[in-house]
C-alpha positions as CSV (number, residue, x, y, z in Angstrom):
1,M,117.3,216.9,323.3
2,P,119.2,213.5,323.4
3,F,121.5,214.9,320.7
4,M,122.5,217.9,322.8
5,L,123.1,215.6,325.8
6,S,125.2,213.2,323.7
7,R,122.7,210.3,324.2
8,C,122.0,207.3,322.0
9,P,120.3,208.1,318.7
10,R,118.0,205.0,319.0
11,C,116.8,205.1,322.6
12,G,117.9,208.6,323.8
13,K,119.0,207.2,327.1
14,G,122.5,205.7,326.9
15,K,125.6,207.7,326.9
16,V,127.7,207.9,323.7
17,F,131.0,209.0,325.2
18,R,133.0,207.4,327.9
19,N,134.3,210.5,329.7
20,K,133.1,214.0,330.4
21,I,133.8,216.7,327.8
22,L,136.2,218.6,330.1
23,S,138.6,215.6,330.4
24,F,140.7,217.1,327.6
25,K,142.9,214.0,327.1
26,K,140.0,211.5,326.8
27,F,137.1,213.6,325.6
28,S,136.9,211.7,322.3
29,D,136.6,208.1,323.8
30,T,133.4,206.7,322.4
31,L,131.6,203.7,324.0
32,E,131.4,200.6,321.8
33,H,127.6,200.2,322.3
34,C,124.7,201.8,324.1
35,P,124.4,200.6,327.7
36,S,120.6,200.9,327.5
37,C,119.5,199.4,324.1
38,G,122.7,197.8,322.9
39,L,123.1,199.8,319.7
40,E,126.6,199.3,318.3
41,Y,128.0,202.8,317.9
42,V,130.7,201.8,315.4
43,P,129.1,199.7,312.7
44,E,132.3,199.2,310.8
45,T,136.0,200.2,311.1
46,G,136.6,203.8,310.1
47,F,132.9,204.8,310.5
48,F,133.8,208.0,312.3
49,F,136.2,209.2,309.5
50,G,133.1,210.8,308.0
51,A,132.7,212.9,311.1
52,M,135.6,215.1,310.0
53,Y,133.4,216.5,307.2
54,W,130.7,217.4,309.7
55,T,133.3,218.9,312.0
56,Y,134.6,221.0,309.1
57,A,131.1,222.2,308.3
58,L,130.5,223.2,311.9
59,L,133.8,225.1,312.1
60,V,133.2,226.9,308.8
61,G,129.7,227.8,309.9
62,S,130.8,229.1,313.3
63,T,133.6,231.1,311.7
64,L,131.2,232.8,309.3
65,I,128.8,233.6,312.1
66,L,131.6,234.9,314.4
67,S,133.0,237.0,311.5
68,I,129.6,238.6,310.8
69,L,129.0,239.1,314.5
70,L,132.4,240.7,315.1
71,Y,131.9,242.9,312.1
72,Y,128.6,244.3,313.4
73,L,130.1,244.7,316.9
74,G,133.0,246.7,315.5
75,Y,135.7,244.2,316.3
76,F,136.4,242.9,312.8
77,E,140.1,243.8,312.9
78,Q,140.5,241.7,316.1
79,A,138.7,238.7,314.5
80,V,142.0,237.3,313.4
81,Y,142.9,236.8,317.1
82,I,139.4,236.2,318.6
83,I,138.1,233.5,316.2
84,P,141.1,231.1,316.6
85,V,140.9,231.3,320.4
86,I,137.2,230.6,320.3
87,I,137.7,227.7,317.9
88,L,140.5,226.2,320.0
89,F,138.4,226.2,323.2
90,S,135.3,224.8,321.4
91,L,137.1,221.9,319.7
92,P,136.0,219.2,322.1
93,W,132.4,220.2,321.6
94,V,132.8,220.4,317.8
95,F,134.6,217.1,317.7
96,R,131.8,215.4,319.7
97,Y,129.0,216.9,317.7
98,G,130.6,215.9,314.5
99,R,130.5,212.3,315.7
100,L,127.0,212.7,316.9
101,L,125.9,214.0,313.5
102,M,127.3,210.8,312.0
103,L,125.3,208.7,314.5
104,Y,122.1,210.7,314.1
105,I,122.1,211.3,310.4
106,V,124.4,208.8,308.6
107,Y,123.9,205.7,310.7
108,P,120.1,205.4,310.2
109,I,120.5,205.8,306.5
110,M,123.5,203.6,305.7
111,Y,122.9,200.9,308.4
112,K,119.2,200.8,308.6
113,D,119.0,197.1,309.6
114,K,121.6,197.6,312.4
115,F,119.9,200.8,313.6
116,T,116.4,199.3,313.8
117,G,117.7,196.0,315.2
118,K,116.4,193.9,312.3
119,K,118.6,191.2,310.7
């Protein structure tokens, strides 16, 4: 549940993002560290560049699912208009969950010492 609530991957309590998701100009502002346990969210410069691959995977997966759903509902011809609109409005969530996937999956593997707090 901490993942869905955008909480710290180590303690599950601290917030990861500075602003609410509906503040469209600043929805991507990430805190530097967890306010509860002190985990540094950006272990090195450019860490979140890898999030674009997760975001791409989320968008491709949702496009496939929406295409199949619209086909079975009989709206496949309108999918060209419906899917881009859905993607446009879901971008803040997809962007954030791409970053969260980096924090939850990649961070503990690549930066095990920083994640566990050992030196």
